C-alpha positions as CSV (number, residue, x, y, z in Angstrom):
1,M,-75.2,-47.4,12.2
2,R,-71.8,-45.9,11.9
3,K,-72.2,-43.4,14.7
4,Y,-73.3,-46.2,17.1
5,F,-70.2,-48.2,16.1
6,L,-68.0,-45.2,17.0
7,L,-69.5,-45.2,20.5
8,V,-68.1,-48.8,21.2
9,P,-64.5,-47.8,22.1
10,L,-65.8,-44.9,24.2
11,V,-68.1,-47.1,26.2
12,A,-65.2,-49.6,26.7
13,A,-63.0,-46.9,28.0
14,L,-65.6,-45.6,30.4
15,T,-66.2,-49.1,31.7
16,A,-62.5,-49.6,32.3
17,F,-62.3,-46.4,34.5
18,T,-65.5,-47.4,36.5
19,R,-64.4,-51.0,37.0
20,P,-63.3,-51.8,40.6
21,A,-59.6,-51.5,41.2
22,S,-57.7,-54.8,41.0
23,S,-56.6,-56.3,44.3
24,T,-53.6,-58.0,42.8
25,E,-50.2,-56.7,44.0
26,I,-47.0,-57.5,42.1
27,T,-43.6,-56.3,43.4
28,L,-40.1,-56.4,41.9
29,Y,-37.4,-56.1,44.5
30,G,-33.8,-56.8,45.1
31,V,-30.5,-56.2,46.9
32,V,-27.1,-55.4,45.4
33,D,-24.2,-55.9,47.9
34,G,-20.5,-55.7,47.4
35,Y,-17.5,-55.5,49.7
36,V,-13.7,-55.7,50.0
37,A,-12.3,-58.3,52.3
38,V,-8.8,-59.0,53.7
39,N,-8.5,-62.5,55.0
40,I,-5.7,-63.9,57.2
41,A,-5.4,-67.6,57.8
42,G,-2.3,-68.5,59.8
43,S,0.4,-66.6,57.9
44,Q,-1.5,-66.5,54.6
45,L,-3.0,-63.2,53.5
46,K,-5.7,-63.1,50.8
47,S,-7.9,-60.2,49.7
48,G,-10.5,-59.7,47.1
49,I,-13.8,-58.0,46.0
50,Q,-16.7,-60.2,47.0
51,S,-20.5,-60.2,47.1
52,G,-22.9,-60.4,50.0
53,G,-21.0,-59.1,53.0
54,A,-24.1,-57.9,54.9
55,K,-26.9,-59.1,52.7
56,P,-26.9,-61.5,49.8
57,S,-27.2,-59.9,46.3
58,L,-30.5,-61.0,44.8
59,W,-33.6,-60.0,42.9
60,G,-37.1,-61.3,42.8
61,I,-40.7,-61.0,42.0
62,K,-43.5,-61.6,44.4
63,G,-47.3,-61.1,44.3
64,S,-50.6,-61.7,46.0
65,E,-54.2,-61.4,45.2
66,D,-57.2,-61.0,47.4
67,L,-59.7,-63.8,46.6
68,G,-62.4,-62.6,49.0
69,N,-63.8,-64.1,52.2
70,G,-60.4,-63.9,53.9
71,W,-58.6,-65.9,51.3
72,S,-55.6,-64.8,49.2
73,S,-53.1,-66.4,46.9
74,H,-49.3,-65.7,46.9
75,F,-46.2,-66.5,44.9
76,K,-42.5,-65.7,45.1
77,L,-39.6,-66.2,42.7
78,E,-36.1,-65.2,43.9
79,A,-32.7,-65.5,42.3
80,G,-29.2,-64.8,43.7
81,F,-26.1,-63.5,41.9
82,L,-22.5,-62.4,42.7
83,L,-21.9,-58.7,42.2
84,D,-18.1,-59.1,41.7
85,N,-18.4,-61.2,38.5
86,G,-22.0,-61.4,37.6
87,E,-22.2,-65.1,38.2
88,A,-25.4,-66.8,39.4
89,T,-25.5,-67.9,43.0
90,P,-22.3,-70.0,43.5
91,G,-22.1,-73.8,43.4
92,G,-23.6,-76.0,46.0
93,A,-27.2,-77.2,46.6
94,G,-29.2,-75.2,44.0
95,G,-26.3,-73.4,42.4
96,G,-27.0,-72.4,38.9
97,L,-30.8,-72.7,39.1
98,A,-33.0,-70.0,37.6
99,W,-34.7,-69.4,40.9
100,H,-32.1,-70.7,43.4
101,R,-33.2,-68.9,46.5
102,E,-37.0,-69.4,46.4
103,S,-39.7,-70.5,44.0
104,W,-43.1,-71.2,45.5
105,L,-46.8,-70.4,45.5
106,G,-49.6,-70.9,47.9
107,V,-52.9,-69.7,49.5
108,S,-53.7,-68.3,52.9
109,N,-56.7,-67.5,55.1
110,E,-57.0,-65.2,58.1
111,N,-58.6,-68.0,60.2
112,F,-56.9,-71.2,58.8
113,G,-53.3,-70.1,58.2
114,S,-51.3,-70.5,55.0
115,L,-50.1,-73.4,52.8
116,S,-47.3,-73.0,50.2
117,F,-45.3,-75.4,48.0
118,G,-42.2,-75.3,45.9
119,R,-38.6,-74.5,46.7
120,Q,-38.7,-72.9,50.2
121,Y,-36.6,-72.1,53.2
122,T,-36.6,-74.7,56.0
123,P,-38.0,-73.6,59.4
124,Y,-34.4,-74.3,60.7
125,F,-32.9,-71.7,58.4
126,L,-35.6,-69.2,59.0
127,T,-35.0,-69.4,62.7
128,M,-31.3,-68.6,62.2
129,I,-32.2,-65.6,60.0
130,M,-34.8,-64.2,62.4
131,I,-32.7,-64.4,65.5
132,D,-29.0,-64.2,64.5
133,P,-28.2,-60.5,64.3
134,T,-25.6,-61.1,61.6
135,N,-27.9,-63.2,59.4
136,M,-26.7,-66.7,59.9
137,S,-23.1,-66.2,60.8
138,L,-23.2,-69.5,62.7
139,D,-22.2,-71.9,59.9
140,L,-22.3,-75.3,61.5
141,N,-23.4,-77.9,59.0
142,K,-20.8,-77.6,56.3
143,N,-21.7,-80.9,54.6
144,I,-25.5,-80.4,54.5
145,D,-27.5,-77.6,52.9
146,L,-30.1,-76.9,55.6
147,A,-31.3,-73.6,54.1
148,R,-33.8,-74.7,51.4
149,R,-35.6,-77.7,50.2
150,D,-37.1,-78.6,46.8
151,N,-40.6,-80.2,46.4
152,S,-41.6,-78.9,49.8
153,F,-44.9,-78.1,51.6
154,L,-45.0,-75.5,54.3
155,Y,-48.1,-74.9,56.5
156,K,-48.2,-72.0,58.9
157,T,-50.9,-71.7,61.6
158,P,-52.5,-68.4,62.4
159,S,-51.0,-66.6,65.4
160,F,-53.0,-67.1,68.7
161,K,-51.8,-64.6,71.4
162,G,-48.4,-64.6,69.9
163,L,-48.2,-68.4,69.5
164,S,-47.9,-70.1,66.1
165,A,-46.5,-73.3,64.5
166,E,-45.0,-74.4,61.2
167,L,-45.1,-77.9,59.6
168,F,-42.7,-78.6,56.8
169,V,-42.3,-81.6,54.5
170,S,-39.9,-81.9,51.6
171,L,-40.0,-84.8,49.1
172,G,-36.6,-86.1,47.9
173,E,-38.1,-87.7,44.8
174,Q,-35.1,-90.0,44.6
175,V,-34.7,-93.1,42.5
176,K,-33.6,-96.4,44.1
177,D,-30.9,-98.6,42.7
178,S,-33.7,-100.8,41.4
179,G,-34.9,-97.9,39.2
180,K,-38.1,-97.4,41.2
181,Q,-39.2,-94.1,42.8
182,S,-38.5,-93.9,46.5
183,N,-41.0,-92.4,48.9
184,S,-38.5,-91.6,51.6
185,L,-34.9,-91.1,50.3
186,G,-34.0,-87.5,50.5
187,N,-37.1,-86.5,52.4
188,S,-37.1,-83.8,55.2
189,Y,-39.6,-83.3,58.0
190,S,-39.6,-80.3,60.3
191,I,-41.8,-78.7,62.9
192,A,-41.3,-75.2,64.5
193,L,-43.0,-73.5,67.4
194,E,-42.9,-69.7,67.8
195,Y,-43.9,-67.1,70.4
196,A,-43.6,-63.5,69.4
197,S,-44.7,-60.3,71.1
198,H,-43.7,-56.7,70.6
199,N,-40.2,-57.2,72.1
200,V,-39.8,-61.0,72.5
201,M,-39.1,-63.7,69.9
202,L,-38.7,-67.4,70.8
203,R,-38.5,-70.3,68.4
204,G,-37.9,-74.0,68.7
205,V,-37.3,-76.3,65.7
206,Y,-36.9,-80.0,65.1
207,L,-35.5,-81.2,61.7
208,Y,-35.3,-84.8,60.4
209,D,-33.3,-85.3,57.2
210,K,-33.4,-88.6,55.4
211,L,-30.3,-88.8,53.2
212,S,-30.3,-89.7,49.6
213,L,-27.2,-91.8,50.0
214,K,-25.6,-93.4,53.1
215,I,-22.5,-91.7,54.4
216,Q,-20.4,-94.1,56.5
217,G,-23.5,-96.0,57.4
218,E,-25.5,-92.8,58.2
219,D,-28.9,-92.7,56.6
220,H,-30.4,-89.7,58.4
221,Y,-29.7,-86.6,60.5
222,Q,-31.7,-85.0,63.3
223,T,-31.2,-81.4,64.5
224,V,-32.8,-79.5,67.3
225,L,-32.5,-75.8,67.4
226,F,-33.7,-73.2,70.0
227,G,-33.3,-69.5,69.8
228,G,-34.6,-66.3,71.1
229,S,-34.2,-62.5,71.3
230,Y,-35.4,-59.7,73.6
231,D,-35.5,-56.1,72.6
232,L,-34.5,-53.9,75.5
233,G,-34.5,-50.8,73.5
234,V,-30.9,-49.8,74.1
235,T,-29.8,-53.2,72.8
236,K,-31.4,-56.5,71.5
237,P,-29.5,-59.6,72.8
238,S,-30.1,-63.0,71.3
239,L,-29.2,-66.6,72.0
240,I,-29.1,-69.7,69.6
241,F,-28.4,-73.3,70.7
242,L,-28.4,-76.3,68.4
243,K,-27.7,-80.0,68.7
244,K,-27.0,-82.3,65.8
245,F,-27.6,-86.0,66.3
246,A,-25.8,-88.5,64.2
247,K,-24.2,-92.0,64.5
248,G,-21.0,-90.4,65.5
249,S,-18.6,-91.5,62.8
250,P,-15.6,-89.3,61.9
251,E,-17.4,-88.1,58.8
252,T,-20.8,-87.6,60.5
253,P,-20.0,-86.4,64.0
254,N,-22.3,-85.5,66.8
255,L,-22.0,-81.8,67.7
256,W,-23.6,-78.9,69.5
257,A,-23.1,-75.2,69.2
258,A,-24.2,-72.0,70.9
259,Q,-24.1,-68.4,69.9
260,L,-24.6,-65.1,71.8
261,G,-25.4,-62.0,69.8
262,A,-26.6,-58.5,70.1
263,S,-28.0,-55.7,67.9
264,T,-27.4,-52.2,69.3
265,P,-28.4,-48.8,67.9
266,L,-25.3,-46.6,67.8
267,A,-24.6,-43.2,66.3
268,G,-27.4,-43.4,63.8
269,G,-26.6,-46.9,62.7
270,K,-26.4,-50.4,64.3
271,L,-23.6,-52.4,65.8
272,F,-23.9,-56.2,65.5
273,T,-21.8,-58.5,67.8
274,T,-21.6,-62.3,68.0
275,A,-19.6,-64.9,69.9
276,A,-20.1,-68.6,69.2
277,Y,-18.7,-72.0,70.3
278,L,-18.9,-75.3,68.4
279,R,-18.3,-78.6,70.2
280,N,-17.5,-81.7,68.2
281,Q,-18.6,-84.6,70.4
282,T,-17.2,-87.3,68.2
283,N,-13.8,-86.2,66.9
284,K,-11.1,-84.9,69.2
285,D,-9.5,-81.5,68.6
286,E,-12.2,-80.3,66.2
287,N,-13.8,-77.7,68.2
288,A,-14.0,-74.0,67.2
289,W,-14.8,-70.5,68.5
290,S,-15.9,-67.5,66.5
291,F,-16.2,-63.8,67.3
292,G,-17.4,-60.9,65.2
293,L,-18.7,-57.4,64.9
294,R,-20.2,-55.4,62.1
295,Y,-21.4,-51.8,62.0
296,D,-24.1,-50.7,59.5
297,Y,-24.7,-47.1,58.8
298,P,-27.6,-46.0,56.5
299,L,-26.8,-43.3,54.0
300,S,-30.4,-43.2,52.9
301,K,-33.6,-45.3,53.1
302,R,-32.1,-47.8,50.6
303,T,-28.3,-47.4,50.8
304,T,-26.2,-48.7,53.7
305,I,-22.4,-48.8,54.2
306,Y,-20.9,-51.3,56.6
307,A,-17.6,-52.5,58.0
308,G,-16.5,-55.3,60.4
309,Y,-14.1,-57.8,61.8
310,T,-14.6,-61.6,62.2
311,A,-12.3,-64.2,63.7
312,V,-12.5,-68.0,63.8
313,I,-10.3,-69.9,66.3
314,N,-9.8,-73.6,65.3
315,Q,-8.3,-76.5,67.2
316,K,-5.6,-78.4,65.4
317,K,-7.9,-80.7,63.5
318,S,-10.7,-78.1,62.9
319,S,-11.0,-76.2,59.6
320,Y,-13.8,-73.7,59.9
321,V,-13.5,-70.5,58.0
322,V,-15.1,-67.0,57.9
323,V,-18.4,-67.4,55.9
324,P,-20.0,-64.3,54.5
325,G,-23.5,-65.9,54.5
326,A,-25.8,-68.1,52.4
327,G,-26.0,-67.0,48.8
328,S,-22.9,-64.9,49.0
329,S,-19.3,-65.3,47.6
330,L,-17.5,-68.5,48.6
331,P,-15.3,-68.0,51.6
332,F,-11.5,-67.8,51.6
333,F,-10.5,-71.4,52.4
334,A,-7.5,-72.4,54.5
335,D,-4.8,-74.7,53.0
336,K,-4.8,-77.0,56.1
337,A,-6.7,-77.7,59.3
338,G,-5.9,-75.9,62.5
339,L,-5.4,-72.4,61.1
340,N,-7.1,-69.5,62.7
341,A,-9.0,-67.2,60.3
342,Q,-9.4,-63.5,60.6
343,Q,-11.2,-61.1,58.2
344,I,-11.5,-57.4,57.9
345,F,-14.2,-56.2,55.5
346,S,-16.0,-53.1,54.3
347,G,-18.8,-52.7,51.8
348,I,-22.1,-51.1,50.6
349,N,-25.5,-52.4,49.7
350,I,-28.5,-50.9,47.9
351,S,-32.0,-52.3,48.3
352,F,-34.8,-51.7,45.8
């Protein structure tokens, strides 16, 4: 009896080695990015070590499992941090959350598309990231976080000859003054259409935001965004245009903006250039222009150094500043409106 008992662990070990390999994939990944910036606003000069000059500093876990018959399950958990002081992603919508950047799970099928839910990027923000060569340098909606939404559902159709669509719904889950749960306050609704081929990317997005609280009688915003890029080989030009519709009060103005950009291979690295214009259609003397360039040079597969220059030209009542990007250090703010801002920066990032 004893000799048969000793065979049990041996049989278990052999069974483990002969069992089919698991189809589950779990990946730990991240980016660490730090830079030195010198900012000039009017006659004011400020400098400092900051985080996220070219890419946001972040880390995350993502995974997927093949469920068979074309089905698979997915999840993603992603958090941001500041390299210069170790702080979690700075204040603002989602600041201080354990998984500020993303936290979602879902299922997908080769023939039916994918459905995910949790804290996710809006199609609006994804369009900026996919087309803007400097990763959303066009910071136009200072008072609204259009990057991510909690309690959201995102459905993506399969691609048909390069065409696809996205449907996005985010539930505000707000409580009315009466104490009852609201089915509409804070909700967001969006649809995106995309065409992508080997060298062309075109996207159009409509976003409707139902505010949690009225701002000067405003209870919702609507934004339309169009963008595209074309890879010519020697360079990749891009164009983004957006229009924000509001009631047109001083605090909630109507505006439109456009940005031209390009990504150009140069001397083993890439040169990114942008030029943008914002038109405030409600408030006088609140328009702004911005110009920028950044050069990235890879030292290895994972390590990149970069340097650049950005300028924001404000009208006398405008107060736009140089913004490093979503999930990065807070910008250097000007003490008063009408000051032009310039920034010279240089940094390094490592991806893993």
